[in-house]
LOSE-787879 format. One record per residue: y, z, x of N, C-alpha, C in turn; residue number from 1; residue in three letters. Coordinates in steps of 0.05 Angstrom, whole numbers, always signed. Each point is the difference from the previous one (the first is absolute). Layout:
@nyy:Y, nzz:Z, nxx:X, cayy:Y, cazz:Z, caxx:X, cyy:Y, czz:Z, cxx:X, pos:NUM, code:ALA
...
This chain:
@nyy:+22, nzz:+272, nxx:+267, cayy:-11, cazz:-9, caxx:-28, cyy:+22, czz:-15, cxx:-6, pos:1, code:MET
@nyy:-9, nzz:-28, nxx:-13, cayy:+23, cazz:-18, caxx:-10, cyy:+15, czz:+13, cxx:-29, pos:2, code:LYS
@nyy:+23, nzz:-12, nxx:-3, cayy:+8, cazz:+7, caxx:-25, cyy:+4, czz:-23, cxx:-18, pos:3, code:LYS
@nyy:-4, nzz:+8, nxx:-24, cayy:+4, cazz:-28, caxx:-25, cyy:+19, czz:+13, cxx:-20, pos:4, code:ILE
@nyy:+20, nzz:-15, nxx:-4, cayy:+20, cazz:+3, caxx:-23, cyy:-7, czz:-19, cxx:-21, pos:5, code:VAL
@nyy:-1, nzz:+19, nxx:-21, cayy:-5, cazz:-18, caxx:-31, cyy:+27, czz:-1, cxx:-14, pos:6, code:LEU
@nyy:+1, nzz:-26, nxx:-11, cayy:+21, cazz:-6, caxx:-19, cyy:-22, czz:+1, cxx:-30, pos:7, code:PHE
@nyy:+17, nzz:+7, nxx:-22, cayy:-17, cazz:-3, caxx:-31, cyy:+27, czz:+8, cxx:-15, pos:8, code:ALA
@nyy:-6, nzz:-16, nxx:-21, cayy:+15, cazz:+2, caxx:-19, cyy:-7, czz:+6, cxx:-36, pos:9, code:SER
@nyy:-30, nzz:+6, nxx:+6, cayy:-14, cazz:+2, caxx:-31, cyy:-15, czz:+24, cxx:+5, pos:10, code:GLY
@nyy:-25, nzz:-3, nxx:-16, cayy:-20, cazz:+19, caxx:+2, cyy:-16, czz:+14, cxx:+22, pos:11, code:SER
@nyy:-3, nzz:-20, nxx:+18, cayy:-2, cazz:+17, caxx:+26, cyy:-32, czz:+1, cxx:+7, pos:12, code:GLY
@nyy:-17, nzz:-24, nxx:-16, cayy:-28, cazz:+3, caxx:+5, cyy:-4, czz:-9, cxx:+25, pos:13, code:SER
@nyy:+10, nzz:-24, nxx:+10, cayy:-3, cazz:-4, caxx:+31, cyy:+6, czz:+14, cxx:+19, pos:14, code:ASN
@nyy:+29, nzz:+12, nxx:-7, cayy:+10, cazz:+19, caxx:+23, cyy:-21, czz:+24, cxx:+4, pos:15, code:ALA
@nyy:-12, nzz:+15, nxx:-26, cayy:-12, cazz:+18, caxx:+3, cyy:-27, czz:-11, cxx:+10, pos:16, code:GLU
@nyy:-12, nzz:-21, nxx:+1, cayy:-28, cazz:-5, caxx:+3, cyy:+9, czz:-6, cxx:+38, pos:17, code:ASN
@nyy:+23, nzz:-10, nxx:+7, cayy:-2, cazz:+0, caxx:+26, cyy:+10, czz:+29, cxx:+17, pos:18, code:ILE
@nyy:+16, nzz:+16, nxx:-10, cayy:+6, cazz:+25, caxx:+9, cyy:-30, czz:+16, cxx:+4, pos:19, code:ILE
@nyy:-20, nzz:-2, nxx:-20, cayy:-27, cazz:+10, caxx:-6, cyy:-16, czz:-10, cxx:+28, pos:20, code:ARG
@nyy:-1, nzz:-26, nxx:-1, cayy:-11, cazz:-17, caxx:+23, cyy:-1, czz:+9, cxx:+24, pos:21, code:TYR
@nyy:+27, nzz:+8, nxx:+6, cayy:+7, cazz:+9, caxx:+28, cyy:+2, czz:+31, cxx:+3, pos:22, code:PHE
@nyy:+0, nzz:+8, nxx:-16, cayy:-7, cazz:+34, caxx:+3, cyy:-28, czz:+4, cxx:+16, pos:23, code:GLN
@nyy:-16, nzz:-15, nxx:-3, cayy:-29, cazz:-5, caxx:+11, cyy:-1, czz:-10, cxx:+25, pos:24, code:ASN
@nyy:+16, nzz:-13, nxx:+8, cayy:-5, cazz:-12, caxx:+31, cyy:+24, czz:+13, cxx:+18, pos:25, code:THR
@nyy:-6, nzz:-8, nxx:+21, cayy:+13, cazz:+10, caxx:+21, cyy:+21, czz:-19, cxx:+15, pos:26, code:ALA
@nyy:-9, nzz:-30, nxx:-13, cayy:+24, cazz:-17, caxx:+4, cyy:+26, czz:+3, cxx:-11, pos:27, code:THR
@nyy:+13, nzz:+5, nxx:-17, cayy:+19, cazz:+7, caxx:-13, cyy:+10, czz:+20, cxx:-20, pos:28, code:ALA
@nyy:+22, nzz:+2, nxx:-4, cayy:+9, cazz:+15, caxx:-30, cyy:+20, czz:-13, cxx:-17, pos:29, code:LYS
@nyy:+5, nzz:+7, nxx:-15, cayy:+24, cazz:-8, caxx:-19, cyy:+18, czz:+21, cxx:+7, pos:30, code:VAL
@nyy:+21, nzz:-6, nxx:+9, cayy:+26, cazz:+16, caxx:+10, cyy:+19, czz:+7, cxx:-19, pos:31, code:ALA
@nyy:+3, nzz:-26, nxx:-23, cayy:+18, cazz:+8, caxx:-22, cyy:-4, czz:-24, cxx:-12, pos:32, code:ALA
@nyy:+8, nzz:-1, nxx:-27, cayy:+0, cazz:-14, caxx:-24, cyy:+29, czz:-7, cxx:-8, pos:33, code:VAL
@nyy:+13, nzz:-18, nxx:+0, cayy:+27, cazz:-9, caxx:-14, cyy:-4, czz:-14, cxx:-26, pos:34, code:PHE
@nyy:+10, nzz:+9, nxx:-11, cayy:+8, cazz:-6, caxx:-30, cyy:+28, czz:-7, cxx:-16, pos:35, code:CYS
@nyy:+6, nzz:-20, nxx:-3, cayy:+19, cazz:-6, caxx:-15, cyy:+3, czz:+6, cxx:-38, pos:36, code:ASN
@nyy:-23, nzz:+13, nxx:-5, cayy:+2, cazz:+7, caxx:-27, cyy:-3, czz:+31, cxx:-1, pos:37, code:ASN
@nyy:+16, nzz:+15, nxx:-10, cayy:-1, cazz:+31, caxx:+4, cyy:-24, czz:+13, cxx:-23, pos:38, code:PRO
@nyy:-7, nzz:-17, nxx:-24, cayy:-15, cazz:+2, caxx:-15, cyy:-29, czz:-9, cxx:+0, pos:39, code:GLN
@nyy:+1, nzz:-18, nxx:+23, cayy:-31, cazz:-8, caxx:+5, cyy:-25, czz:+20, cxx:+8, pos:40, code:ALA
@nyy:-21, nzz:-5, nxx:-13, cayy:-24, cazz:+17, caxx:+7, cyy:-1, czz:+0, cxx:+29, pos:41, code:GLN
@nyy:+0, nzz:-17, nxx:+16, cayy:-9, cazz:-5, caxx:+25, cyy:+15, czz:+27, cxx:+15, pos:42, code:VAL
@nyy:+23, nzz:+10, nxx:-9, cayy:+15, cazz:+23, caxx:+12, cyy:-18, czz:+24, cxx:-3, pos:43, code:THR
@nyy:-13, nzz:+10, nxx:-24, cayy:-13, cazz:+24, caxx:-9, cyy:-31, czz:-6, cxx:+21, pos:44, code:HIS
@nyy:-6, nzz:-21, nxx:-6, cayy:-31, cazz:-8, caxx:+20, cyy:+3, czz:+8, cxx:+28, pos:45, code:ARG
@nyy:+25, nzz:-11, nxx:+6, cayy:+5, cazz:+8, caxx:+31, cyy:+4, czz:+26, cxx:+15, pos:46, code:SER
@nyy:+13, nzz:+13, nxx:-26, cayy:+12, cazz:+24, caxx:+10, cyy:-27, czz:+17, cxx:-8, pos:47, code:GLN
@nyy:-19, nzz:-6, nxx:-20, cayy:-23, cazz:+18, caxx:-3, cyy:-18, czz:-1, cxx:+26, pos:48, code:ALA
@nyy:+2, nzz:-20, nxx:+15, cayy:-17, cazz:-6, caxx:+26, cyy:+18, czz:+4, cxx:+26, pos:49, code:LEU
@nyy:+19, nzz:+17, nxx:-6, cayy:+19, cazz:+11, caxx:+22, cyy:+11, czz:-16, cxx:+23, pos:50, code:ASP
@nyy:+10, nzz:-29, nxx:-15, cayy:+12, cazz:-16, caxx:+13, cyy:+25, czz:+4, cxx:-10, pos:51, code:VAL
@nyy:+22, nzz:-3, nxx:+19, cayy:+26, cazz:+2, caxx:-7, cyy:+12, czz:-29, cxx:-13, pos:52, code:PRO
@nyy:+13, nzz:+3, nxx:-26, cayy:+15, cazz:-19, caxx:-4, cyy:+28, czz:-11, cxx:-4, pos:53, code:VAL
@nyy:+12, nzz:-16, nxx:+8, cayy:+20, cazz:-3, caxx:+8, cyy:+16, czz:-23, cxx:-27, pos:54, code:PHE
@nyy:+14, nzz:+12, nxx:-20, cayy:+15, cazz:-18, caxx:-24, cyy:+23, czz:-6, cxx:+8, pos:55, code:ILE
@nyy:+4, nzz:-25, nxx:-5, cayy:+22, cazz:-21, caxx:+8, cyy:+10, czz:-15, cxx:-19, pos:56, code:PHE
@nyy:+19, nzz:-10, nxx:+5, cayy:+16, cazz:-23, caxx:-28, cyy:+3, czz:-20, cxx:+19, pos:57, code:SER
@nyy:+3, nzz:-27, nxx:-16, cayy:+2, cazz:-28, caxx:+16, cyy:+25, czz:-2, cxx:+25, pos:58, code:LYS
@nyy:+27, nzz:+13, nxx:-4, cayy:+14, cazz:-5, caxx:+13, cyy:-4, czz:+22, cxx:+26, pos:59, code:ASP
@nyy:-18, nzz:+18, nxx:+5, cayy:-7, cazz:+20, caxx:+18, cyy:-22, czz:-17, cxx:+18, pos:60, code:GLU
@nyy:-6, nzz:-27, nxx:-1, cayy:-20, cazz:-14, caxx:+10, cyy:+0, czz:-2, cxx:+30, pos:61, code:PHE
@nyy:+25, nzz:-8, nxx:+7, cayy:+9, cazz:-12, caxx:+31, cyy:+14, czz:+24, cxx:+5, pos:62, code:THR
@nyy:+6, nzz:+24, nxx:-11, cayy:+16, cazz:+23, caxx:+16, cyy:-19, czz:+28, cxx:-1, pos:63, code:GLY
@nyy:-4, nzz:+8, nxx:-23, cayy:-20, cazz:+25, caxx:+3, cyy:-27, czz:-8, cxx:+5, pos:64, code:LYS
@nyy:-13, nzz:-10, nxx:-4, cayy:-30, cazz:-12, caxx:-4, cyy:-5, czz:-11, cxx:+29, pos:65, code:VAL
@nyy:+17, nzz:-19, nxx:+9, cayy:-3, cazz:-11, caxx:+31, cyy:+3, czz:+25, cxx:+15, pos:66, code:LEU
@nyy:+15, nzz:+18, nxx:+5, cayy:+7, cazz:+24, caxx:+12, cyy:-28, czz:+13, cxx:-1, pos:67, code:GLU
@nyy:-5, nzz:+10, nxx:-28, cayy:-29, cazz:+14, caxx:-1, cyy:-23, czz:-11, cxx:+17, pos:68, code:GLU
@nyy:-2, nzz:-29, nxx:-5, cayy:-23, cazz:-7, caxx:+12, cyy:+4, czz:+0, cxx:+34, pos:69, code:LEU
@nyy:+26, nzz:-7, nxx:+7, cayy:+1, cazz:+1, caxx:+25, cyy:-4, czz:+26, cxx:+13, pos:70, code:VAL
@nyy:+5, nzz:+20, nxx:-16, cayy:-8, cazz:+23, caxx:+18, cyy:-33, czz:+11, cxx:-10, pos:71, code:SER
@nyy:-7, nzz:-17, nxx:-15, cayy:-36, cazz:+10, caxx:-6, cyy:-12, czz:-19, cxx:+20, pos:72, code:ILE
@nyy:+10, nzz:-26, nxx:+10, cayy:-16, cazz:-23, caxx:+17, cyy:-21, czz:+0, cxx:-6, pos:73, code:LYS
@nyy:-3, nzz:-12, nxx:-30, cayy:-31, cazz:-11, caxx:-11, cyy:-10, czz:-15, cxx:+20, pos:74, code:PRO
@nyy:-29, nzz:-1, nxx:+4, cayy:-20, cazz:-26, caxx:+6, cyy:-2, czz:-20, cxx:-18, pos:75, code:ASP
@nyy:+5, nzz:+4, nxx:-23, cayy:-5, cazz:-15, caxx:-21, cyy:+13, czz:+2, cxx:-29, pos:76, code:LEU
@nyy:+15, nzz:-15, nxx:-4, cayy:+11, cazz:+9, caxx:-33, cyy:-13, czz:-19, cxx:-20, pos:77, code:ILE
@nyy:-8, nzz:+14, nxx:-14, cayy:-21, cazz:-14, caxx:-25, cyy:+7, czz:+11, cxx:-25, pos:78, code:VAL
@nyy:+2, nzz:-29, nxx:-14, cayy:+14, cazz:-2, caxx:-27, cyy:-24, czz:-5, cxx:-20, pos:79, code:LEU
@nyy:+0, nzz:+25, nxx:-19, cayy:-23, cazz:+7, caxx:-14, cyy:+15, czz:+2, cxx:-32, pos:80, code:ALA
@nyy:+3, nzz:-27, nxx:-3, cayy:+10, cazz:+3, caxx:-35, cyy:+33, czz:+1, cxx:+0, pos:81, code:GLY
@nyy:+11, nzz:-11, nxx:+24, cayy:+34, cazz:+2, caxx:+3, cyy:+13, czz:-27, cxx:-12, pos:82, code:PHE
@nyy:+18, nzz:+12, nxx:-19, cayy:+6, cazz:-30, caxx:-7, cyy:+29, czz:-7, cxx:+12, pos:83, code:LEU
@nyy:+10, nzz:+9, nxx:+13, cayy:+27, cazz:-6, caxx:+6, cyy:-9, czz:-19, cxx:+33, pos:84, code:LEU
@nyy:+23, nzz:-22, nxx:-5, cayy:-2, cazz:-17, caxx:+25, cyy:+11, czz:+21, cxx:+26, pos:85, code:LYS
@nyy:-18, nzz:-9, nxx:+19, cayy:+10, cazz:+13, caxx:+29, cyy:+21, czz:-10, cxx:+11, pos:86, code:PHE
@nyy:+21, nzz:+9, nxx:+6, cayy:+19, cazz:-12, caxx:+17, cyy:-2, czz:-5, cxx:+20, pos:87, code:PRO
@nyy:+16, nzz:-20, nxx:+12, cayy:-4, cazz:-18, caxx:+21, cyy:+0, czz:+22, cxx:+31, pos:88, code:SER
@nyy:+25, nzz:+16, nxx:-9, cayy:+2, cazz:+18, caxx:+29, cyy:-21, czz:+22, cxx:+0, pos:89, code:LYS
@nyy:-15, nzz:-2, nxx:-22, cayy:-19, cazz:+22, caxx:+7, cyy:-31, czz:-11, cxx:+13, pos:90, code:LEU
@nyy:+0, nzz:-21, nxx:-10, cayy:-23, cazz:-28, caxx:+13, cyy:+4, czz:-7, cxx:+26, pos:91, code:ILE
@nyy:+30, nzz:+4, nxx:+8, cayy:+5, cazz:-6, caxx:+33, cyy:-2, czz:+21, cxx:+15, pos:92, code:ALA
@nyy:+0, nzz:+29, nxx:-10, cayy:-2, cazz:+16, caxx:+13, cyy:-32, czz:+10, cxx:+8, pos:93, code:THR
@nyy:-17, nzz:-11, nxx:-23, cayy:-26, cazz:+13, caxx:+0, cyy:-11, czz:-30, cxx:+0, pos:94, code:PHE
@nyy:-5, nzz:-20, nxx:+19, cayy:-9, cazz:-22, caxx:-5, cyy:-35, czz:-1, cxx:+8, pos:95, code:PRO
@nyy:-8, nzz:-16, nxx:-22, cayy:-33, cazz:+3, caxx:+3, cyy:-9, czz:+24, cxx:-8, pos:96, code:ASP
@nyy:+14, nzz:+20, nxx:-13, cayy:-5, cazz:+26, caxx:+1, cyy:-5, czz:+9, cxx:-37, pos:97, code:LYS
@nyy:+7, nzz:-18, nxx:-13, cayy:+0, cazz:+6, caxx:-35, cyy:-16, czz:-18, cxx:-7, pos:98, code:ILE
@nyy:-23, nzz:+13, nxx:-15, cayy:-16, cazz:-19, caxx:-20, cyy:+2, czz:+4, cxx:-24, pos:99, code:VAL
@nyy:-9, nzz:-14, nxx:-15, cayy:+2, cazz:-2, caxx:-28, cyy:-29, czz:-11, cxx:-15, pos:100, code:ASN
@nyy:-8, nzz:+9, nxx:-28, cayy:-20, cazz:-5, caxx:-8, cyy:+11, czz:-15, cxx:-29, pos:101, code:ILE
@nyy:-13, nzz:-25, nxx:-4, cayy:+9, cazz:-15, caxx:-21, cyy:-34, czz:-6, cxx:-24, pos:102, code:HIS
@nyy:+6, nzz:+3, nxx:-23, cayy:-24, cazz:+10, caxx:-10, cyy:-10, czz:-35, cxx:-13, pos:103, code:PRO
@nyy:-1, nzz:-19, nxx:+17, cayy:-6, cazz:-24, caxx:-12, cyy:-3, czz:-15, cxx:+34, pos:104, code:ALA
@nyy:-12, nzz:-22, nxx:-7, cayy:-8, cazz:-15, caxx:+28, cyy:+29, czz:-20, cxx:+4, pos:105, code:LEU
@nyy:+9, nzz:+6, nxx:+18, cayy:+33, cazz:-9, caxx:+14, cyy:-11, czz:-30, cxx:+11, pos:106, code:LEU
@nyy:+17, nzz:-15, nxx:-5, cayy:+21, cazz:+0, caxx:-9, cyy:+7, czz:-6, cxx:-34, pos:107, code:PRO
@nyy:-21, nzz:+1, nxx:-7, cayy:-6, cazz:+0, caxx:-36, cyy:+12, czz:+23, cxx:-5, pos:108, code:GLY
@nyy:+19, nzz:-2, nxx:-22, cayy:+7, cazz:+22, caxx:-17, cyy:+14, czz:+21, cxx:+18, pos:109, code:TYR
@nyy:+16, nzz:-6, nxx:+20, cayy:+21, cazz:+10, caxx:+10, cyy:+30, czz:-1, cxx:-1, pos:110, code:GLY
@nyy:+15, nzz:+11, nxx:+5, cayy:+34, cazz:+2, caxx:-8, cyy:+10, czz:+21, cxx:-8, pos:111, code:GLY
@nyy:+26, nzz:-2, nxx:-5, cayy:+15, cazz:+19, caxx:-16, cyy:-13, czz:+3, cxx:-34, pos:112, code:LYS
@nyy:+2, nzz:+22, nxx:-6, cayy:-17, cazz:+4, caxx:-24, cyy:-29, czz:+1, cxx:-4, pos:113, code:GLY
@nyy:-11, nzz:-5, nxx:+21, cayy:-36, cazz:-1, caxx:-4, cyy:-8, czz:+23, cxx:+19, pos:114, code:MET
@nyy:-7, nzz:+19, nxx:-19, cayy:-12, cazz:+22, caxx:+8, cyy:-19, czz:+15, cxx:-27, pos:115, code:TYR
@nyy:-14, nzz:+20, nxx:+3, cayy:-20, cazz:+4, caxx:-18, cyy:-8, czz:-13, cxx:-21, pos:116, code:GLY
@nyy:+3, nzz:+3, nxx:-26, cayy:-8, cazz:-14, caxx:-18, cyy:+15, czz:-27, cxx:-8, pos:117, code:MET
@nyy:+21, nzz:-8, nxx:+11, cayy:+5, cazz:-25, caxx:+6, cyy:-19, czz:-22, cxx:+12, pos:118, code:HIS
@nyy:-10, nzz:+15, nxx:+18, cayy:-8, cazz:-13, caxx:+17, cyy:-30, czz:-11, cxx:-20, pos:119, code:VAL
@nyy:-16, nzz:+27, nxx:-1, cayy:-23, cazz:-6, caxx:-14, cyy:-2, czz:-19, cxx:-30, pos:120, code:HIS
@nyy:+27, nzz:+1, nxx:-13, cayy:+4, cazz:-17, caxx:-25, cyy:-3, czz:-26, cxx:+8, pos:121, code:ARG
@nyy:+15, nzz:-6, nxx:+26, cayy:+5, cazz:-30, caxx:-1, cyy:-27, czz:-9, cxx:+18, pos:122, code:SER
@nyy:-13, nzz:+14, nxx:+10, cayy:-27, cazz:-8, caxx:+13, cyy:-17, czz:-3, cxx:-27, pos:123, code:VAL
@nyy:+0, nzz:+16, nxx:-24, cayy:-23, cazz:-1, caxx:-20, cyy:+16, czz:-27, cxx:-18, pos:124, code:LEU
@nyy:+23, nzz:-6, nxx:-1, cayy:+13, cazz:-16, caxx:-15, cyy:-12, czz:-35, cxx:+13, pos:125, code:GLU
@nyy:+3, nzz:+6, nxx:+31, cayy:-14, cazz:-28, caxx:+7, cyy:-23, czz:+1, cxx:+8, pos:126, code:ASN
@nyy:-21, nzz:+19, nxx:-16, cayy:-28, cazz:-9, caxx:+0, cyy:-10, czz:-1, cxx:+25, pos:127, code:ARG
@nyy:+12, nzz:+22, nxx:+20, cayy:-9, cazz:-9, caxx:+28, cyy:-34, czz:+21, cxx:-2, pos:128, code:ASP
@nyy:-17, nzz:-8, nxx:+11, cayy:-32, cazz:+7, caxx:+7, cyy:+9, czz:+26, cxx:+15, pos:129, code:ALA
@nyy:+12, nzz:+3, nxx:+20, cayy:+2, cazz:+20, caxx:+17, cyy:+29, czz:+7, cxx:+6, pos:130, code:GLU
@nyy:+1, nzz:+28, nxx:+6, cayy:+28, cazz:+7, caxx:+14, cyy:-5, czz:+20, cxx:+22, pos:131, code:SER
@nyy:+22, nzz:+19, nxx:+6, cayy:-9, cazz:+13, caxx:+28, cyy:+28, czz:+10, cxx:+12, pos:132, code:GLY
@nyy:-6, nzz:+7, nxx:+24, cayy:+21, cazz:+15, caxx:+9, cyy:+13, czz:-9, cxx:+34, pos:133, code:ILE
@nyy:+16, nzz:-4, nxx:+1, cayy:+20, cazz:-6, caxx:+30, cyy:+5, czz:+24, cxx:+15, pos:134, code:SER
@nyy:-2, nzz:+0, nxx:+14, cayy:+19, cazz:+23, caxx:+22, cyy:+16, czz:-18, cxx:+17, pos:135, code:ILE
@nyy:+22, nzz:+2, nxx:+3, cayy:+20, cazz:-13, caxx:+15, cyy:+26, czz:+17, cxx:+8, pos:136, code:HIS
@nyy:+5, nzz:-17, nxx:+25, cayy:+18, cazz:+19, caxx:+19, cyy:+28, czz:-6, cxx:-22, pos:137, code:TYR
@nyy:+26, nzz:+13, nxx:+2, cayy:+20, cazz:-3, caxx:-23, cyy:+20, czz:-17, cxx:+26, pos:138, code:VAL
@nyy:+13, nzz:-24, nxx:-18, cayy:+24, cazz:-10, caxx:+14, cyy:+25, czz:-1, cxx:-22, pos:139, code:ASN
@nyy:+23, nzz:-15, nxx:+7, cayy:+23, cazz:+3, caxx:-16, cyy:-8, czz:-14, cxx:-28, pos:140, code:GLU
@nyy:-28, nzz:-10, nxx:-8, cayy:-2, cazz:-11, caxx:-25, cyy:-22, czz:+10, cxx:-11, pos:141, code:HIS
@nyy:-4, nzz:+1, nxx:-28, cayy:-19, cazz:+18, caxx:-21, cyy:-24, czz:-12, cxx:+9, pos:142, code:TYR
@nyy:-21, nzz:+12, nxx:+11, cayy:-30, cazz:-11, caxx:+6, cyy:-7, czz:-24, cxx:+12, pos:143, code:ASP
@nyy:+21, nzz:-5, nxx:+19, cayy:-6, cazz:-28, caxx:+22, cyy:-5, czz:+12, cxx:+22, pos:144, code:GLU
@nyy:+2, nzz:+26, nxx:+14, cayy:-6, cazz:+9, caxx:+27, cyy:-29, czz:-10, cxx:+2, pos:145, code:GLY
@nyy:-8, nzz:-2, nxx:+27, cayy:-28, cazz:-8, caxx:+8, cyy:-22, czz:+17, cxx:-6, pos:146, code:ASN
@nyy:-20, nzz:-19, nxx:-16, cayy:-23, cazz:+21, caxx:-12, cyy:-14, czz:+7, cxx:+17, pos:147, code:ILE
@nyy:-3, nzz:+27, nxx:+0, cayy:-24, cazz:+15, caxx:+18, cyy:-32, czz:+0, cxx:-9, pos:148, code:ILE
@nyy:-4, nzz:+0, nxx:-23, cayy:-19, cazz:+0, caxx:-16, cyy:-1, czz:-3, cxx:-32, pos:149, code:PHE
@nyy:-22, nzz:-16, nxx:-9, cayy:-2, cazz:-1, caxx:-23, cyy:-36, czz:+1, cxx:-7, pos:150, code:THR
@nyy:-1, nzz:+8, nxx:-27, cayy:-28, cazz:+2, caxx:-11, cyy:+9, czz:-5, cxx:-29, pos:151, code:LYS
@nyy:-25, nzz:-15, nxx:-13, cayy:+1, cazz:-11, caxx:-26, cyy:-20, czz:+11, cxx:-13, pos:152, code:SER
@nyy:-7, nzz:+2, nxx:-27, cayy:-14, cazz:+14, caxx:-17, cyy:+1, czz:-26, cxx:-30, pos:153, code:VAL
@nyy:-25, nzz:-7, nxx:-8, cayy:-5, cazz:-14, caxx:-21, cyy:+16, czz:+24, cxx:-27, pos:154, code:SER
@nyy:+14, nzz:-15, nxx:-9, cayy:+16, cazz:+3, caxx:-29, cyy:-13, czz:-14, cxx:-23, pos:155, code:ILE
@nyy:-19, nzz:-16, nxx:+0, cayy:-12, cazz:-13, caxx:-20, cyy:-4, czz:+12, cxx:-23, pos:156, code:SER
@nyy:-11, nzz:+28, nxx:-1, cayy:-13, cazz:+19, caxx:-27, cyy:+30, czz:+11, cxx:-3, pos:157, code:ASP
@nyy:+20, nzz:+3, nxx:+11, cayy:+23, cazz:+4, caxx:-10, cyy:+16, czz:-10, cxx:-18, pos:158, code:CYS
@nyy:+6, nzz:+17, nxx:-26, cayy:+9, cazz:-15, caxx:-28, cyy:+29, czz:+15, cxx:+0, pos:159, code:ALA
@nyy:+11, nzz:+18, nxx:+19, cayy:+31, cazz:+15, caxx:-9, cyy:+9, czz:+2, cxx:+31, pos:160, code:THR
@nyy:+26, nzz:+4, nxx:+5, cayy:+14, cazz:+0, caxx:+23, cyy:-10, czz:+34, cxx:+14, pos:161, code:PRO
@nyy:-8, nzz:+14, nxx:-19, cayy:-4, cazz:+27, caxx:+8, cyy:-29, czz:+3, cxx:+9, pos:162, code:GLU
@nyy:-18, nzz:-20, nxx:-8, cayy:-28, cazz:+2, caxx:+12, cyy:+9, czz:-17, cxx:+27, pos:163, code:GLU
@nyy:+10, nzz:-20, nxx:+4, cayy:+11, cazz:-12, caxx:+29, cyy:+10, czz:+30, cxx:+18, pos:164, code:ILE
@nyy:+20, nzz:+9, nxx:-12, cayy:+6, cazz:+22, caxx:+14, cyy:-14, czz:+25, cxx:+13, pos:165, code:ALA
@nyy:-25, nzz:+5, nxx:-16, cayy:-17, cazz:+16, caxx:+8, cyy:-10, czz:-8, cxx:+23, pos:166, code:ILE
@nyy:-13, nzz:-28, nxx:+3, cayy:-14, cazz:-12, caxx:+19, cyy:+16, czz:-8, cxx:+25, pos:167, code:LYS
@nyy:+27, nzz:+2, nxx:-4, cayy:+17, cazz:-4, caxx:+23, cyy:+4, czz:+32, cxx:+14, pos:168, code:ILE
@nyy:+8, nzz:+16, nxx:-11, cayy:+3, cazz:+21, caxx:+5, cyy:-27, czz:+13, cxx:+22, pos:169, code:GLN
@nyy:-15, nzz:-4, nxx:-19, cayy:-20, cazz:+5, caxx:+23, cyy:-6, czz:-6, cxx:+29, pos:170, code:ALA
@nyy:+5, nzz:-30, nxx:-2, cayy:+8, cazz:-15, caxx:+26, cyy:+16, czz:+12, cxx:+20, pos:171, code:LEU
@nyy:+21, nzz:+7, nxx:-11, cayy:+22, cazz:+12, caxx:+6, cyy:-8, czz:+28, cxx:+15, pos:172, code:GLU
@nyy:-9, nzz:+15, nxx:-17, cayy:-10, cazz:+23, caxx:+9, cyy:-20, czz:+8, cxx:+25, pos:173, code:HIS
@nyy:-20, nzz:-20, nxx:+0, cayy:-18, cazz:-8, caxx:+20, cyy:+10, czz:-8, cxx:+26, pos:174, code:LYS
@nyy:+15, nzz:-20, nxx:-4, cayy:+6, cazz:-17, caxx:+25, cyy:+29, czz:+6, cxx:+13, pos:175, code:HIS
@nyy:+24, nzz:+13, nxx:-13, cayy:+17, cazz:+4, caxx:+9, cyy:+6, czz:+19, cxx:+23, pos:176, code:TYR
@nyy:-14, nzz:+24, nxx:-5, cayy:+5, cazz:+15, caxx:+23, cyy:-19, czz:-2, cxx:+25, pos:177, code:PRO
@nyy:-19, nzz:-25, nxx:-8, cayy:-19, cazz:-3, caxx:+23, cyy:+17, czz:-24, cxx:+19, pos:178, code:GLU
@nyy:+10, nzz:-15, nxx:-13, cayy:+16, cazz:-14, caxx:+12, cyy:+26, czz:+8, cxx:+16, pos:179, code:ILE
@nyy:+9, nzz:+21, nxx:-8, cayy:+23, cazz:+16, caxx:+10, cyy:-17, czz:+14, cxx:+23, pos:180, code:ILE
@nyy:-14, nzz:+10, nxx:+2, cayy:-14, cazz:+14, caxx:+18, cyy:-7, czz:-14, cxx:+27, pos:181, code:GLU
@nyy:-9, nzz:-35, nxx:-15, cayy:-6, cazz:-11, caxx:+25, cyy:+30, czz:-11, cxx:+15, pos:182, code:LYS
@nyy:+21, nzz:-5, nxx:-20, cayy:+26, cazz:-9, caxx:+15, cyy:+10, czz:+19, cxx:+22, pos:183, code:LEU
@nyy:-5, nzz:+29, nxx:-12, cayy:+7, cazz:+18, caxx:+23, cyy:-16, czz:+4, cxx:+29, pos:184, code:LEU
@nyy:-25, nzz:-6, nxx:-11, cayy:-17, cazz:-9, caxx:+27, cyy:+13, czz:-13, cxx:+24, pos:185, code:ALA
@nyy:+10, nzz:-22, nxx:-14, cayy:+2, cazz:-25, caxx:+16, cyy:+29, czz:+8, cxx:+23, pos:186, code:VAL
@nyy:+11, nzz:+12, nxx:-16, cayy:+30, cazz:+16, caxx:+16, cyy:-6, czz:+14, cxx:+30, pos:187, code:GLU
């Protein structure tokens, strides 16, 4: 069975969705969740689903975190609402094995500081007719890794960033686990 390690910083709805998805497959399982925010809801969600949680600080990223990852030997590292930039050392240790999801159609609305409601607000302010998700490999730059998958949705009926967020989260929950499973099947 293949091993997935999740990195998350916030509420953990995507992390929980991925954990639940793989609980019902023979493909893979989530071996651990790494979180840099001890107060994040993702820690409670993960523990409730019997997935070990590893809390770390930013300065432990290339020390304890790297050591723990090497001992787990994940087949795929999945960022699910993780806000810290991944260090080059980790990317080099796990080449083409780290993926992220972005709540917009890249290359638009990507980069440092572009996450969550910041993205949806910008999309709304620009009066875009559609938005979507982008699943991509992680490299040394925010949201610039090779794109694996995109899916768009009409947002012409959305009047607030929160309405856009609901549509985008539905896309994330449907497609992220499926794409992760396809990536694991290719290995």
